PDB file of N, CA, C and O in Angstrom:
ATOM      1  N   UNK A   1     -74.077  98.075  46.748  1.00  0.00           N
ATOM      2  CA  UNK A   1     -73.022  97.262  47.302  1.00  0.00           C
ATOM      3  C   UNK A   1     -73.626  96.331  48.341  1.00  0.00           C
ATOM      4  O   UNK A   1     -74.389  96.770  49.202  1.00  0.00           O
ATOM      5  N   UNK A   2     -73.297  95.077  48.267  1.00  0.00           N
ATOM      6  CA  UNK A   2     -73.766  94.095  49.242  1.00  0.00           C
ATOM      7  C   UNK A   2     -72.655  93.796  50.237  1.00  0.00           C
ATOM      8  O   UNK A   2     -71.513  93.537  49.859  1.00  0.00           O
ATOM      9  N   UNK A   3     -73.007  93.837  51.497  1.00  0.00           N
ATOM     10  CA  UNK A   3     -72.064  93.476  52.543  1.00  0.00           C
ATOM     11  C   UNK A   3     -72.216  91.975  52.782  1.00  0.00           C
ATOM     12  O   UNK A   3     -73.304  91.502  53.109  1.00  0.00           O
ATOM     13  N   UNK A   4     -71.150  91.246  52.621  1.00  0.00           N
ATOM     14  CA  UNK A   4     -71.201  89.780  52.700  1.00  0.00           C
ATOM     15  C   UNK A   4     -71.847  89.297  54.000  1.00  0.00           C
ATOM     16  O   UNK A   4     -72.626  88.344  53.989  1.00  0.00           O
ATOM     17  N   UNK A   5     -71.534  89.937  55.092  1.00  0.00           N
ATOM     18  CA  UNK A   5     -72.069  89.517  56.392  1.00  0.00           C
ATOM     19  C   UNK A   5     -73.590  89.672  56.430  1.00  0.00           C
ATOM     20  O   UNK A   5     -74.286  88.814  56.972  1.00  0.00           O
ATOM     21  N   UNK A   6     -74.101  90.745  55.867  1.00  0.00           N
ATOM     22  CA  UNK A   6     -75.553  90.962  55.844  1.00  0.00           C
ATOM     23  C   UNK A   6     -76.211  90.020  54.840  1.00  0.00           C
ATOM     24  O   UNK A   6     -77.363  89.626  55.020  1.00  0.00           O
ATOM     25  N   UNK A   7     -75.498  89.667  53.805  1.00  0.00           N
ATOM     26  CA  UNK A   7     -76.028  88.753  52.783  1.00  0.00           C
ATOM     27  C   UNK A   7     -76.124  87.320  53.303  1.00  0.00           C
ATOM     28  O   UNK A   7     -77.078  86.613  52.978  1.00  0.00           O
ATOM     29  N   UNK A   8     -75.155  86.881  54.102  1.00  0.00           N
ATOM     30  CA  UNK A   8     -75.081  85.456  54.489  1.00  0.00           C
ATOM     31  C   UNK A   8     -74.930  85.211  55.988  1.00  0.00           C
ATOM     32  O   UNK A   8     -74.867  84.050  56.393  1.00  0.00           O
ATOM     33  N   UNK A   9     -74.870  86.235  56.827  1.00  0.00           N
ATOM     34  CA  UNK A   9     -74.545  86.041  58.233  1.00  0.00           C
ATOM     35  C   UNK A   9     -75.709  86.010  59.205  1.00  0.00           C
ATOM     36  O   UNK A   9     -75.523  86.306  60.386  1.00  0.00           O
ATOM     37  N   UNK A  10     -76.900  85.663  58.749  1.00  0.00           N
ATOM     38  CA  UNK A  10     -78.073  85.654  59.617  1.00  0.00           C
ATOM     39  C   UNK A  10     -78.053  84.465  60.575  1.00  0.00           C
ATOM     40  O   UNK A  10     -77.438  83.433  60.307  1.00  0.00           O
ATOM     41  N   UNK A  11     -78.735  84.642  61.685  1.00  0.00           N
ATOM     42  CA  UNK A  11     -78.927  83.558  62.643  1.00  0.00           C
ATOM     43  C   UNK A  11     -79.897  82.549  62.041  1.00  0.00           C
ATOM     44  O   UNK A  11     -80.571  82.838  61.053  1.00  0.00           O
ATOM     45  N   UNK A  12     -79.962  81.362  62.642  1.00  0.00           N
ATOM     46  CA  UNK A  12     -80.762  80.270  62.091  1.00  0.00           C
ATOM     47  C   UNK A  12     -82.223  80.668  61.888  1.00  0.00           C
ATOM     48  O   UNK A  12     -82.791  80.404  60.829  1.00  0.00           O
ATOM     49  N   UNK A  13     -82.834  81.298  62.886  1.00  0.00           N
ATOM     50  CA  UNK A  13     -84.244  81.694  62.766  1.00  0.00           C
ATOM     51  C   UNK A  13     -84.455  82.615  61.568  1.00  0.00           C
ATOM     52  O   UNK A  13     -85.389  82.423  60.790  1.00  0.00           O
ATOM     53  N   UNK A  14     -83.589  83.615  61.423  1.00  0.00           N
ATOM     54  CA  UNK A  14     -83.723  84.548  60.304  1.00  0.00           C
ATOM     55  C   UNK A  14     -83.462  83.852  58.968  1.00  0.00           C
ATOM     56  O   UNK A  14     -84.115  84.156  57.970  1.00  0.00           O
ATOM     57  N   UNK A  15     -82.506  82.919  58.949  1.00  0.00           N
ATOM     58  CA  UNK A  15     -82.236  82.172  57.709  1.00  0.00           C
ATOM     59  C   UNK A  15     -83.469  81.397  57.267  1.00  0.00           C
ATOM     60  O   UNK A  15     -83.811  81.382  56.084  1.00  0.00           O
ATOM     61  N   UNK A  16     -84.131  80.757  58.217  1.00  0.00           N
ATOM     62  CA  UNK A  16     -85.331  79.988  57.879  1.00  0.00           C
ATOM     63  C   UNK A  16     -86.442  80.906  57.357  1.00  0.00           C
ATOM     64  O   UNK A  16     -87.135  80.558  56.401  1.00  0.00           O
ATOM     65  N   UNK A  17     -86.609  82.053  57.971  1.00  0.00           N
ATOM     66  CA  UNK A  17     -87.625  83.008  57.515  1.00  0.00           C
ATOM     67  C   UNK A  17     -87.286  83.508  56.110  1.00  0.00           C
ATOM     68  O   UNK A  17     -88.173  83.621  55.264  1.00  0.00           O
ATOM     69  N   UNK A  18     -86.025  83.806  55.859  1.00  0.00           N
ATOM     70  CA  UNK A  18     -85.611  84.279  54.535  1.00  0.00           C
ATOM     71  C   UNK A  18     -85.845  83.215  53.463  1.00  0.00           C
ATOM     72  O   UNK A  18     -86.269  83.536  52.353  1.00  0.00           O
ATOM     73  N   UNK A  19     -85.568  81.952  53.791  1.00  0.00           N
ATOM     74  CA  UNK A  19     -85.821  80.856  52.843  1.00  0.00           C
ATOM     75  C   UNK A  19     -87.318  80.769  52.549  1.00  0.00           C
ATOM     76  O   UNK A  19     -87.720  80.609  51.397  1.00  0.00           O
ATOM     77  N   UNK A  20     -88.135  80.874  53.587  1.00  0.00           N
ATOM     78  CA  UNK A  20     -89.582  80.819  53.406  1.00  0.00           C
ATOM     79  C   UNK A  20     -90.077  81.977  52.527  1.00  0.00           C
ATOM     80  O   UNK A  20     -90.908  81.782  51.640  1.00  0.00           O
ATOM     81  N   UNK A  21     -89.559  83.169  52.783  1.00  0.00           N
ATOM     82  CA  UNK A  21     -89.934  84.328  51.964  1.00  0.00           C
ATOM     83  C   UNK A  21     -89.562  84.088  50.502  1.00  0.00           C
ATOM     84  O   UNK A  21     -90.351  84.367  49.599  1.00  0.00           O
ATOM     85  N   UNK A  22     -88.356  83.568  50.275  1.00  0.00           N
ATOM     86  CA  UNK A  22     -87.904  83.316  48.897  1.00  0.00           C
ATOM     87  C   UNK A  22     -88.774  82.264  48.216  1.00  0.00           C
ATOM     88  O   UNK A  22     -89.148  82.422  47.054  1.00  0.00           O
ATOM     89  N   UNK A  23     -89.095  81.191  48.938  1.00  0.00           N
ATOM     90  CA  UNK A  23     -89.905  80.127  48.347  1.00  0.00           C
ATOM     91  C   UNK A  23     -91.328  80.595  48.050  1.00  0.00           C
ATOM     92  O   UNK A  23     -91.868  80.304  46.983  1.00  0.00           O
ATOM     93  N   UNK A  24     -91.927  81.309  48.977  1.00  0.00           N
ATOM     94  CA  UNK A  24     -93.302  81.777  48.766  1.00  0.00           C
ATOM     95  C   UNK A  24     -93.366  82.905  47.744  1.00  0.00           C
ATOM     96  O   UNK A  24     -94.328  83.002  46.981  1.00  0.00           O
ATOM     97  N   UNK A  25     -92.350  83.752  47.728  1.00  0.00           N
ATOM     98  CA  UNK A  25     -92.335  84.875  46.794  1.00  0.00           C
ATOM     99  C   UNK A  25     -91.864  84.503  45.404  1.00  0.00           C
ATOM    100  O   UNK A  25     -92.164  85.198  44.433  1.00  0.00           O
ATOM    101  N   UNK A  26     -91.133  83.419  45.307  1.00  0.00           N
ATOM    102  CA  UNK A  26     -90.666  82.970  44.002  1.00  0.00           C
ATOM    103  C   UNK A  26     -89.531  83.792  43.424  1.00  0.00           C
ATOM    104  O   UNK A  26     -89.251  83.707  42.228  1.00  0.00           O
ATOM    105  N   UNK A  27     -88.872  84.589  44.259  1.00  0.00           N
ATOM    106  CA  UNK A  27     -87.738  85.382  43.781  1.00  0.00           C
ATOM    107  C   UNK A  27     -86.803  85.694  44.945  1.00  0.00           C
ATOM    108  O   UNK A  27     -87.082  85.366  46.098  1.00  0.00           O
ATOM    109  N   UNK A  28     -85.713  86.322  44.618  1.00  0.00           N
ATOM    110  CA  UNK A  28     -84.703  86.693  45.608  1.00  0.00           C
ATOM    111  C   UNK A  28     -85.289  87.646  46.646  1.00  0.00           C
ATOM    112  O   UNK A  28     -86.080  88.528  46.310  1.00  0.00           O
ATOM    113  N   UNK A  29     -84.902  87.465  47.899  1.00  0.00           N
ATOM    114  CA  UNK A  29     -85.372  88.342  48.973  1.00  0.00           C
ATOM    115  C   UNK A  29     -84.725  89.714  48.804  1.00  0.00           C
ATOM    116  O   UNK A  29     -83.513  89.793  48.607  1.00  0.00           O
ATOM    117  N   UNK A  30     -85.503  90.794  48.876  1.00  0.00           N
ATOM    118  CA  UNK A  30     -84.926  92.140  48.727  1.00  0.00           C
ATOM    119  C   UNK A  30     -83.858  92.423  49.788  1.00  0.00           C
ATOM    120  O   UNK A  30     -83.961  91.975  50.930  1.00  0.00           O
ATOM    121  N   UNK A  31     -82.844  93.168  49.387  1.00  0.00           N
ATOM    122  CA  UNK A  31     -81.737  93.481  50.288  1.00  0.00           C
ATOM    123  C   UNK A  31     -82.195  94.201  51.546  1.00  0.00           C
ATOM    124  O   UNK A  31     -81.630  93.986  52.618  1.00  0.00           O
ATOM    125  N   UNK A  32     -83.210  95.051  51.434  1.00  0.00           N
ATOM    126  CA  UNK A  32     -83.672  95.785  52.612  1.00  0.00           C
ATOM    127  C   UNK A  32     -84.230  94.819  53.659  1.00  0.00           C
ATOM    128  O   UNK A  32     -84.066  95.049  54.858  1.00  0.00           O
ATOM    129  N   UNK A  33     -84.874  93.763  53.229  1.00  0.00           N
ATOM    130  CA  UNK A  33     -85.404  92.768  54.167  1.00  0.00           C
ATOM    131  C   UNK A  33     -84.249  92.058  54.873  1.00  0.00           C
ATOM    132  O   UNK A  33     -84.294  91.846  56.085  1.00  0.00           O
ATOM    133  N   UNK A  34     -83.221  91.695  54.115  1.00  0.00           N
ATOM    134  CA  UNK A  34     -82.050  91.044  54.716  1.00  0.00           C
ATOM    135  C   UNK A  34     -81.380  91.965  55.730  1.00  0.00           C
ATOM    136  O   UNK A  34     -80.931  91.515  56.784  1.00  0.00           O
ATOM    137  N   UNK A  35     -81.316  93.243  55.411  1.00  0.00           N
ATOM    138  CA  UNK A  35     -80.702  94.211  56.320  1.00  0.00           C
ATOM    139  C   UNK A  35     -81.518  94.350  57.595  1.00  0.00           C
ATOM    140  O   UNK A  35     -80.956  94.388  58.689  1.00  0.00           O
ATOM    141  N   UNK A  36     -82.834  94.427  57.465  1.00  0.00           N
ATOM    142  CA  UNK A  36     -83.693  94.556  58.638  1.00  0.00           C
ATOM    143  C   UNK A  36     -83.627  93.320  59.535  1.00  0.00           C
ATOM    144  O   UNK A  36     -83.764  93.426  60.754  1.00  0.00           O
ATOM    145  N   UNK A  37     -83.420  92.159  58.935  1.00  0.00           N
ATOM    146  CA  UNK A  37     -83.397  90.919  59.717  1.00  0.00           C
ATOM    147  C   UNK A  37     -82.021  90.585  60.281  1.00  0.00           C
ATOM    148  O   UNK A  37     -81.908  89.743  61.172  1.00  0.00           O
ATOM    149  N   UNK A  38     -80.988  91.227  59.779  1.00  0.00           N
ATOM    150  CA  UNK A  38     -79.646  90.989  60.306  1.00  0.00           C
ATOM    151  C   UNK A  38     -79.471  91.838  61.558  1.00  0.00           C
ATOM    152  O   UNK A  38     -79.522  93.066  61.483  1.00  0.00           O
ATOM    153  N   UNK A  39     -79.271  91.217  62.677  1.00  0.00           N
ATOM    154  CA  UNK A  39     -79.133  91.890  63.969  1.00  0.00           C
ATOM    155  C   UNK A  39     -80.278  92.893  64.193  1.00  0.00           C
ATOM    156  O   UNK A  39     -80.042  94.097  64.303  1.00  0.00           O
ATOM    157  N   UNK A  40     -81.514  92.388  64.259  1.00  0.00           N
ATOM    158  CA  UNK A  40     -82.672  93.278  64.396  1.00  0.00           C
ATOM    159  C   UNK A  40     -82.609  94.160  65.642  1.00  0.00           C
ATOM    160  O   UNK A  40     -83.163  95.259  65.644  1.00  0.00           O
ATOM    161  N   UNK A  41     -81.950  93.702  66.687  1.00  0.00           N
ATOM    162  CA  UNK A  41     -81.851  94.517  67.899  1.00  0.00           C
ATOM    163  C   UNK A  41     -80.990  95.759  67.677  1.00  0.00           C
ATOM    164  O   UNK A  41     -81.109  96.736  68.416  1.00  0.00           O
ATOM    165  N   UNK A  42     -80.133  95.727  66.673  1.00  0.00           N
ATOM    166  CA  UNK A  42     -79.247  96.849  66.383  1.00  0.00           C
ATOM    167  C   UNK A  42     -79.894  97.866  65.445  1.00  0.00           C
ATOM    168  O   UNK A  42     -79.766  99.072  65.657  1.00  0.00           O
ATOM    169  N   UNK A  43     -80.584  97.393  64.416  1.00  0.00           N
ATOM    170  CA  UNK A  43     -81.132  98.289  63.399  1.00  0.00           C
ATOM    171  C   UNK A  43     -82.576  97.965  63.027  1.00  0.00           C
ATOM    172  O   UNK A  43     -83.412  98.865  62.936  1.00  0.00           O
ATOM    173  N   UNK A  44     -82.867  96.707  62.814  1.00  0.00           N
ATOM    174  CA  UNK A  44     -84.147  96.301  62.247  1.00  0.00           C
ATOM    175  C   UNK A  44     -85.368  96.750  63.015  1.00  0.00           C
ATOM    176  O   UNK A  44     -86.304  97.288  62.424  1.00  0.00           O
ATOM    177  N   UNK A  45     -85.380  96.542  64.328  1.00  0.00           N
ATOM    178  CA  UNK A  45     -86.565  96.911  65.115  1.00  0.00           C
ATOM    179  C   UNK A  45     -86.782  98.420  65.111  1.00  0.00           C
ATOM    180  O   UNK A  45     -87.909  98.892  64.963  1.00  0.00           O
ATOM    181  N   UNK A  46     -85.702  99.171  65.273  1.00  0.00           N
ATOM    182  CA  UNK A  46     -85.829 100.631  65.281  1.00  0.00           C
ATOM    183  C   UNK A  46     -86.317 101.145  63.926  1.00  0.00           C
ATOM    184  O   UNK A  46     -87.173 102.028  63.872  1.00  0.00           O
ATOM    185  N   UNK A  47     -85.786 100.606  62.849  1.00  0.00           N
ATOM    186  CA  UNK A  47     -86.200 101.030  61.507  1.00  0.00           C
ATOM    187  C   UNK A  47     -87.654 100.659  61.239  1.00  0.00           C
ATOM    188  O   UNK A  47     -88.401 101.454  60.668  1.00  0.00           O
ATOM    189  N   UNK A  48     -88.056  99.469  61.642  1.00  0.00           N
ATOM    190  CA  UNK A  48     -89.450  99.052  61.453  1.00  0.00           C
ATOM    191  C   UNK A  48     -90.398  99.934  62.269  1.00  0.00           C
ATOM    192  O   UNK A  48     -91.463 100.315  61.783  1.00  0.00           O
ATOM    193  N   UNK A  49     -90.016 100.258  63.501  1.00  0.00           N
ATOM    194  CA  UNK A  49     -90.846 101.126  64.339  1.00  0.00           C
ATOM    195  C   UNK A  49     -90.971 102.509  63.717  1.00  0.00           C
ATOM    196  O   UNK A  49     -92.053 103.097  63.721  1.00  0.00           O
ATOM    197  N   UNK A  50     -89.873 103.031  63.185  1.00  0.00           N
ATOM    198  CA  UNK A  50     -89.904 104.343  62.540  1.00  0.00           C
ATOM    199  C   UNK A  50     -90.809 104.317  61.302  1.00  0.00           C
ATOM    200  O   UNK A  50     -91.611 105.226  61.092  1.00  0.00           O
ATOM    201  N   UNK A  51     -90.670 103.274  60.495  1.00  0.00           N
ATOM    202  CA  UNK A  51     -91.489 103.151  59.290  1.00  0.00           C
ATOM    203  C   UNK A  51     -92.969 103.084  59.653  1.00  0.00           C
ATOM    204  O   UNK A  51     -93.793 103.736  59.013  1.00  0.00           O
ATOM    205  N   UNK A  52     -93.309 102.306  60.668  1.00  0.00           N
ATOM    206  CA  UNK A  52     -94.705 102.210  61.102  1.00  0.00           C
ATOM    207  C   UNK A  52     -95.221 103.567  61.579  1.00  0.00           C
ATOM    208  O   UNK A  52     -96.352 103.947  61.276  1.00  0.00           O
ATOM    209  N   UNK A  53     -94.393 104.292  62.323  1.00  0.00           N
ATOM    210  CA  UNK A  53     -94.805 105.607  62.820  1.00  0.00           C
ATOM    211  C   UNK A  53     -95.059 106.564  61.657  1.00  0.00           C
ATOM    212  O   UNK A  53     -96.025 107.326  61.677  1.00  0.00           O
ATOM    213  N   UNK A  54     -94.205 106.525  60.663  1.00  0.00           N
ATOM    214  CA  UNK A  54     -94.365 107.414  59.503  1.00  0.00           C
ATOM    215  C   UNK A  54     -95.593 107.027  58.686  1.00  0.00           C
ATOM    216  O   UNK A  54     -96.366 107.895  58.280  1.00  0.00           O
ATOM    217  N   UNK A  55     -95.777 105.731  58.442  1.00  0.00           N
ATOM    218  CA  UNK A  55     -96.874 105.281  57.587  1.00  0.00           C
ATOM    219  C   UNK A  55     -98.222 105.210  58.312  1.00  0.00           C
ATOM    220  O   UNK A  55     -99.270 105.344  57.680  1.00  0.00           O
ATOM    221  N   UNK A  56     -98.200 104.999  59.626  1.00  0.00           N
ATOM    222  CA  UNK A  56     -99.459 104.801  60.354  1.00  0.00           C
ATOM    223  C   UNK A  56     -99.771 105.911  61.358  1.00  0.00           C
ATOM    224  O   UNK A  56    -100.854 105.936  61.943  1.00  0.00           O
ATOM    225  N   UNK A  57     -98.830 106.820  61.555  1.00  0.00           N
ATOM    226  CA  UNK A  57     -99.038 107.886  62.530  1.00  0.00           C
ATOM    227  C   UNK A  57     -99.983 108.957  62.016  1.00  0.00           C
ATOM    228  O   UNK A  57    -100.494 108.857  60.901  1.00  0.00           O
ATOM    229  N   UNK A  58    -100.214 109.975  62.822  1.00  0.00           N
ATOM    230  CA  UNK A  58    -101.106 111.061  62.428  1.00  0.00           C
ATOM    231  C   UNK A  58    -100.657 111.705  61.110  1.00  0.00           C
ATOM    232  O   UNK A  58     -99.474 111.981  60.911  1.00  0.00           O
ATOM    233  N   UNK A  59    -101.604 111.933  60.235  1.00  0.00           N
ATOM    234  CA  UNK A  59    -101.290 112.492  58.925  1.00  0.00           C
ATOM    235  C   UNK A  59    -102.550 113.072  58.305  1.00  0.00           C
ATOM    236  O   UNK A  59    -103.666 112.668  58.633  1.00  0.00           O
ATOM    237  N   UNK A  60    -102.354 114.017  57.411  1.00  0.00           N
ATOM    238  CA  UNK A  60    -103.473 114.554  56.653  1.00  0.00           C
ATOM    239  C   UNK A  60    -103.900 113.574  55.566  1.00  0.00           C
ATOM    240  O   UNK A  60    -105.012 113.667  55.047  1.00  0.00           O
ATOM    241  N   UNK A  61    -103.018 112.629  55.219  1.00  0.00           N
ATOM    242  CA  UNK A  61    -103.334 111.644  54.187  1.00  0.00           C
ATOM    243  C   UNK A  61    -104.059 110.451  54.780  1.00  0.00           C
ATOM    244  O   UNK A  61    -103.770 110.029  55.899  1.00  0.00           O
ATOM    245  N   UNK A  62    -104.996 109.913  54.027  1.00  0.00           N
ATOM    246  CA  UNK A  62    -105.621 108.651  54.419  1.00  0.00           C
ATOM    247  C   UNK A  62    -104.569 107.557  54.291  1.00  0.00           C
ATOM    248  O   UNK A  62    -103.620 107.683  53.517  1.00  0.00           O
ATOM    249  N   UNK A  63    -104.743 106.489  55.051  1.00  0.00           N
ATOM    250  CA  UNK A  63    -103.779 105.391  55.026  1.00  0.00           C
ATOM    251  C   UNK A  63    -103.584 104.839  53.616  1.00  0.00           C
ATOM    252  O   UNK A  63    -102.451 104.609  53.193  1.00  0.00           O
ATOM    253  N   UNK A  64    -104.666 104.630  52.897  1.00  0.00           N
ATOM    254  CA  UNK A  64    -104.534 104.053  51.550  1.00  0.00           C
ATOM    255  C   UNK A  64    -103.789 104.992  50.607  1.00  0.00           C
ATOM    256  O   UNK A  64    -103.068 104.537  49.719  1.00  0.00           O
ATOM    257  N   UNK A  65    -103.960 106.307  50.796  1.00  0.00           N
ATOM    258  CA  UNK A  65    -103.255 107.268  49.946  1.00  0.00           C
ATOM    259  C   UNK A  65    -101.756 107.265  50.266  1.00  0.00           C
ATOM    260  O   UNK A  65    -100.931 107.357  49.357  1.00  0.00           O
ATOM    261  N   UNK A  66    -101.401 107.160  51.552  1.00  0.00           N
ATOM    262  CA  UNK A  66     -99.993 107.075  51.950  1.00  0.00           C
ATOM    263  C   UNK A  66     -99.361 105.816  51.365  1.00  0.00           C
ATOM    264  O   UNK A  66     -98.225 105.851  50.891  1.00  0.00           O
ATOM    265  N   UNK A  67    -100.092 104.705  51.396  1.00  0.00           N
ATOM    266  CA  UNK A  67     -99.592 103.456  50.820  1.00  0.00           C
ATOM    267  C   UNK A  67     -99.403 103.593  49.307  1.00  0.00           C
ATOM    268  O   UNK A  67     -98.432 103.081  48.749  1.00  0.00           O
ATOM    269  N   UNK A  68    -100.330 104.281  48.652  1.00  0.00           N
ATOM    270  CA  UNK A  68    -100.225 104.494  47.208  1.00  0.00           C
ATOM    271  C   UNK A  68     -98.988 105.325  46.869  1.00  0.00           C
ATOM    272  O   UNK A  68     -98.273 105.005  45.920  1.00  0.00           O
ATOM    273  N   UNK A  69     -98.729 106.382  47.632  1.00  0.00           N
ATOM    274  CA  UNK A  69     -97.522 107.187  47.420  1.00  0.00           C
ATOM    275  C   UNK A  69     -96.266 106.348  47.631  1.00  0.00           C
ATOM    276  O   UNK A  69     -95.313 106.449  46.859  1.00  0.00           O
ATOM    277  N   UNK A  70     -96.262 105.521  48.672  1.00  0.00           N
ATOM    278  CA  UNK A  70     -95.103 104.663  48.944  1.00  0.00           C
ATOM    279  C   UNK A  70     -94.896 103.666  47.804  1.00  0.00           C
ATOM    280  O   UNK A  70     -93.766 103.444  47.368  1.00  0.00           O
ATOM    281  N   UNK A  71     -95.976 103.072  47.326  1.00  0.00           N
ATOM    282  CA  UNK A  71     -95.871 102.102  46.224  1.00  0.00           C
ATOM    283  C   UNK A  71     -95.387 102.777  44.943  1.00  0.00           C
ATOM    284  O   UNK A  71     -94.556 102.223  44.223  1.00  0.00           O
ATOM    285  N   UNK A  72     -95.902 103.962  44.661  1.00  0.00           N
ATOM    286  CA  UNK A  72     -95.491 104.697  43.462  1.00  0.00           C
ATOM    287  C   UNK A  72     -94.009 105.064  43.531  1.00  0.00           C
ATOM    288  O   UNK A  72     -93.281 104.919  42.549  1.00  0.00           O
ATOM    289  N   UNK A  73     -93.570 105.540  44.693  1.00  0.00           N
ATOM    290  CA  UNK A  73     -92.157 105.889  44.877  1.00  0.00           C
ATOM    291  C   UNK A  73     -91.281 104.656  44.700  1.00  0.00           C
ATOM    292  O   UNK A  73     -90.233 104.723  44.056  1.00  0.00           O
ATOM    293  N   UNK A  74     -91.706 103.535  45.269  1.00  0.00           N
ATOM    294  CA  UNK A  74     -90.952 102.293  45.110  1.00  0.00           C
ATOM    295  C   UNK A  74     -90.855 101.894  43.639  1.00  0.00           C
ATOM    296  O   UNK A  74     -89.798 101.471  43.171  1.00  0.00           O
ATOM    297  N   UNK A  75     -91.952 102.031  42.926  1.00  0.00           N
ATOM    298  CA  UNK A  75     -91.959 101.707  41.493  1.00  0.00           C
ATOM    299  C   UNK A  75     -90.978 102.602  40.731  1.00  0.00           C
ATOM    300  O   UNK A  75     -90.232 102.112  39.883  1.00  0.00           O
ATOM    301  N   UNK A  76     -90.970 103.895  41.020  1.00  0.00           N
ATOM    302  CA  UNK A  76     -90.043 104.803  40.362  1.00  0.00           C
ATOM    303  C   UNK A  76     -88.576 104.445  40.669  1.00  0.00           C
ATOM    304  O   UNK A  76     -87.683 104.647  39.845  1.00  0.00           O
ATOM    305  N   UNK A  77     -88.365 103.920  41.855  1.00  0.00           N
ATOM    306  CA  UNK A  77     -87.007 103.528  42.257  1.00  0.00           C
ATOM    307  C   UNK A  77     -86.669 102.094  41.893  1.00  0.00           C
ATOM    308  O   UNK A  77     -85.637 101.569  42.310  1.00  0.00           O
ATOM    309  N   UNK A  78     -87.548 101.451  41.105  1.00  0.00           N
ATOM    310  CA  UNK A  78     -87.358 100.058  40.665  1.00  0.00           C
ATOM    311  C   UNK A  78     -87.205  99.128  41.871  1.00  0.00           C
ATOM    312  O   UNK A  78     -86.380  98.214  41.865  1.00  0.00           O
ATOM    313  N   UNK A  79     -88.004  99.374  42.891  1.00  0.00           N
ATOM    314  CA  UNK A  79     -87.978  98.603  44.121  1.00  0.00           C
ATOM    315  C   UNK A  79     -89.101  97.557  44.045  1.00  0.00           C
ATOM    316  O   UNK A  79     -90.182  97.852  43.534  1.00  0.00           O
ATOM    317  N   UNK A  80     -88.854  96.339  44.547  1.00  0.00           N
ATOM    318  CA  UNK A  80     -89.835  95.253  44.387  1.00  0.00           C
ATOM    319  C   UNK A  80     -90.927  95.260  45.440  1.00  0.00           C
ATOM    320  O   UNK A  80     -91.820  94.414  45.379  1.00  0.00           O
ATOM    321  N   UNK A  81     -90.902  96.149  46.378  1.00  0.00           N
ATOM    322  CA  UNK A  81     -91.952  96.134  47.415  1.00  0.00           C
ATOM    323  C   UNK A  81     -92.566  97.507  47.551  1.00  0.00           C
ATOM    324  O   UNK A  81     -93.465  97.703  48.368  1.00  0.00           O
TER     325      UNK A  81
END
């Protein structure tokens, strides 16, 4: 389900970044990116910090192996990133 406000309600700076991502990527911007960029002070920054901590924090896995697991999981979930 897409929330109209998250789909189209970004501030000017975020709109410009989203357009650039779409043009350089050659496809629609993933919904998760739009969600992270919509009101980043409310959700986006905290979610990005958490993701970085999980992917880059102390772990028994090497960084490249953690990235491989994340990429494989994304592929299984038909996720574009």
